[in-house]
C-alpha positions as CSV (number, residue, x, y, z in Angstrom):
1,M,-67.5,144.8,-94.9
2,K,-65.6,148.1,-95.1
3,K,-66.8,150.6,-97.6
4,L,-65.5,154.1,-98.2
5,K,-67.9,156.5,-100.0
6,I,-66.1,158.8,-102.3
7,S,-67.5,162.4,-102.7
8,L,-66.5,163.5,-106.2
9,L,-67.7,167.0,-105.7
10,I,-64.8,168.1,-103.5
11,L,-62.1,169.7,-105.6
12,I,-59.6,170.0,-102.8
13,A,-58.2,166.7,-101.4
14,S,-59.6,165.8,-98.0
15,F,-58.3,162.9,-96.0
16,S,-59.9,160.4,-93.6
17,V,-57.9,157.7,-91.9
18,I,-58.8,154.1,-92.1
19,P,-57.2,152.5,-89.0
20,A,-54.2,150.3,-89.9
21,I,-55.2,150.0,-93.5
22,A,-55.4,153.1,-95.7
23,Q,-55.8,156.8,-96.2
24,I,-58.0,158.1,-98.9
25,S,-58.3,161.3,-100.9
26,S,-61.6,162.2,-102.6
27,H,-60.4,164.2,-105.6
28,I,-57.1,165.6,-106.7
29,E,-56.2,168.1,-109.4
30,L,-54.5,167.2,-112.7
31,S,-51.4,169.0,-111.6
32,D,-51.1,166.5,-108.6
33,L,-50.7,163.5,-110.8
34,P,-47.2,162.0,-110.5
35,S,-44.9,161.8,-113.5
36,G,-45.5,158.6,-115.5
37,A,-49.3,158.5,-114.9
38,N,-50.0,159.0,-118.6
39,Y,-53.4,158.8,-120.2
40,E,-55.3,159.5,-123.4
41,G,-58.1,162.0,-123.9
42,E,-59.4,164.6,-121.4
43,A,-59.3,163.7,-117.7
44,K,-62.8,163.7,-116.2
45,E,-62.2,162.2,-112.7
46,I,-59.0,161.7,-110.7
47,I,-59.0,160.1,-107.3
48,N,-56.3,158.6,-105.1
49,W,-55.9,156.5,-102.0
50,T,-53.1,154.8,-100.1
51,D,-53.3,151.1,-99.3
52,K,-50.9,148.1,-98.8
53,N,-49.7,148.4,-102.4
54,G,-48.7,152.1,-102.0
55,E,-50.3,155.2,-103.4
56,N,-53.1,154.6,-105.9
57,Y,-54.4,156.9,-108.7
58,F,-57.6,156.2,-110.6
59,I,-58.3,158.3,-113.7
60,I,-61.3,158.3,-116.0
61,T,-60.8,160.1,-119.3
62,K,-62.8,160.6,-122.5
63,V,-62.1,161.4,-126.1
64,E,-65.2,163.4,-127.1
65,E,-66.9,162.4,-130.3
66,Y,-65.3,163.3,-133.6
67,V,-66.0,162.7,-137.3
68,S,-64.1,159.5,-138.2
69,K,-65.6,159.2,-141.7
70,K,-67.4,161.8,-143.8
71,G,-70.8,160.8,-145.0
72,T,-70.8,159.4,-148.6
73,D,-74.3,158.0,-149.0
74,Q,-77.4,159.9,-150.1
75,Y,-78.1,161.1,-146.6
76,E,-74.5,162.3,-146.1
77,N,-74.5,161.2,-142.5
78,D,-71.0,161.4,-140.9
79,E,-69.7,158.5,-138.9
80,R,-68.5,159.6,-135.5
81,T,-66.4,157.9,-132.8
82,S,-65.7,158.5,-129.1
83,F,-63.6,156.7,-126.5
84,L,-63.7,156.2,-122.8
85,Y,-60.7,155.1,-120.7
86,A,-60.0,154.3,-117.1
87,Y,-56.5,153.9,-115.6
88,H,-55.4,152.5,-112.3
89,Y,-51.8,153.5,-111.4
90,I,-49.8,152.4,-108.3
91,K,-46.9,154.5,-107.0
92,N,-44.3,153.0,-104.7
93,G,-41.4,155.3,-103.9
94,N,-40.2,156.8,-107.1
95,S,-41.6,153.9,-109.2
96,I,-45.1,154.1,-110.8
97,K,-46.8,151.3,-112.7
98,L,-50.0,150.9,-114.6
99,S,-52.0,148.3,-112.7
100,R,-55.0,148.2,-115.1
101,K,-56.3,150.0,-118.1
102,I,-59.9,149.9,-119.4
103,T,-60.7,151.0,-122.9
104,D,-64.1,151.2,-124.5
105,F,-65.7,153.1,-127.4
106,V,-68.5,153.8,-129.8
107,K,-67.2,153.7,-133.3
108,A,-68.6,154.6,-136.8
109,C,-71.9,155.9,-135.4
110,E,-74.2,157.7,-137.8
111,F,-76.8,158.4,-135.1
112,D,-76.5,159.7,-131.5
113,I,-73.5,158.5,-129.5
114,V,-74.1,157.6,-125.8
115,L,-70.9,157.1,-123.9
116,F,-70.7,158.2,-120.2
117,Y,-69.8,157.0,-116.8
118,E,-72.0,157.2,-113.7
119,K,-70.3,159.6,-111.4
120,E,-72.0,158.3,-108.3
121,S,-71.1,154.7,-109.1
122,I,-67.4,155.3,-108.4
123,E,-66.5,153.5,-105.2
124,V,-63.3,152.6,-103.4
125,T,-63.8,149.7,-101.0
126,D,-61.9,147.0,-99.1
127,L,-64.6,144.3,-99.4
128,D,-62.4,141.4,-98.6
129,E,-60.5,143.4,-95.9
130,D,-57.1,142.4,-97.2
131,G,-55.7,146.0,-97.1
132,I,-55.6,146.2,-100.9
133,F,-58.5,148.4,-102.0
134,E,-60.8,147.9,-104.9
135,V,-62.1,150.6,-107.2
136,S,-65.3,150.2,-109.2
137,F,-67.4,152.2,-111.6
138,I,-70.2,151.8,-114.1
139,Y,-70.5,153.3,-117.6
140,K,-73.1,153.2,-120.5
141,L,-72.7,153.3,-124.2
142,S,-74.8,153.0,-127.4
143,C,-75.2,154.3,-130.9
144,T,-78.9,155.0,-131.1
145,S,-81.6,157.0,-132.9
146,D,-84.5,156.2,-130.5
147,L,-85.4,155.3,-127.0
148,S,-83.8,151.9,-126.5
149,P,-81.6,150.0,-124.0
150,F,-78.0,151.2,-123.6
151,D,-75.1,148.7,-123.2
152,M,-74.0,148.9,-119.5
153,K,-70.8,147.7,-117.9
154,L,-69.5,147.5,-114.4
155,M,-65.8,147.2,-113.7
156,L,-64.4,146.3,-110.3
157,L,-60.6,146.5,-110.2
158,E,-58.3,145.1,-107.5
159,D,-54.5,144.7,-107.7
160,G,-54.5,144.5,-111.5
161,N,-57.4,142.1,-111.7
162,K,-60.7,143.0,-113.4
163,Y,-64.2,141.7,-112.3
164,P,-66.8,142.8,-114.9
165,I,-70.6,142.7,-115.3
166,R,-71.9,143.4,-118.7
167,G,-75.5,143.8,-120.0
168,T,-78.1,146.3,-121.0
169,T,-80.2,148.9,-119.1
170,E,-83.8,148.8,-118.2
171,V,-86.1,151.1,-120.3
172,N,-89.4,152.6,-119.2
173,Y,-91.4,153.2,-122.3
174,G,-94.4,154.5,-120.3
175,D,-98.0,153.2,-120.1
176,D,-96.7,150.6,-117.5
177,Y,-94.4,149.0,-120.2
178,I,-90.9,148.4,-118.9
179,E,-88.3,146.5,-120.8
180,K,-86.0,144.7,-118.4
181,G,-82.3,144.9,-118.8
182,T,-79.9,142.1,-119.2
183,K,-76.9,141.1,-117.0
184,K,-74.0,138.7,-117.3
185,N,-71.4,138.4,-114.6
186,G,-67.8,137.8,-115.8
187,A,-66.4,134.4,-115.0
188,E,-63.8,136.2,-112.9
189,F,-66.4,136.4,-110.1
190,N,-66.4,132.6,-109.8
191,T,-63.1,132.7,-108.0
192,A,-63.5,136.1,-106.4
193,P,-64.4,136.8,-102.8
194,T,-68.1,136.5,-102.3
195,A,-68.3,140.1,-101.2
196,F,-67.1,141.2,-104.6
197,K,-70.1,139.7,-106.4
198,K,-72.6,140.8,-103.8
199,F,-71.4,144.4,-103.9
200,A,-71.1,144.5,-107.7
201,E,-74.7,143.2,-108.3
202,K,-76.1,145.7,-105.8
203,Q,-74.3,148.5,-107.7
204,W,-75.6,147.1,-111.0
205,Y,-79.3,147.3,-110.0
206,K,-78.8,150.7,-108.5
207,F,-77.8,152.2,-111.8
208,N,-79.6,149.9,-114.2
209,S,-81.9,152.5,-115.8
210,N,-81.9,154.2,-119.2
211,S,-81.0,157.7,-118.0
212,Y,-78.4,160.4,-118.8
């Protein structure tokens, strides 16, 4: 199994060659995105790599929470909304296409909005060794007023296909009481290479805790 660890702390692109398969860049600047790689919100992460399909760009963006409806009840609590997006673009010559877009959100929340991605969960891999790289990441979301599980989602993308795991986080309430999280693999894993599921589940349990 070939796995490339991405360091997202490097602001200047650095390259390492994968023999006969790909070249990967850790992080690029917004100004380095090619024309046609459009997105909504504020760009939070931009990485790129080259594989059999061409030059790949993966962008995570966020629309920070905003008041979507002013409070009208006796408590005058405003409803707030926030969006998280992920885009996978592929550039071949002068042509660029959107391979996959992920959209998620917390809408009409009167409490605290939780909506963030796990930086360290972003991985670019070639698990099936076919020369077409996968990119995966995990994010969490909730509208909450107390210590409770967050919704949690893992997305593994390859060549326009999405392989998801969805569930909730584990919560440690103290005094040796831990509420276990939930997990449901997407049906897409049933026909995916075995390495996809194995890797995705390992990532899931690595990040399955209720933390910011």
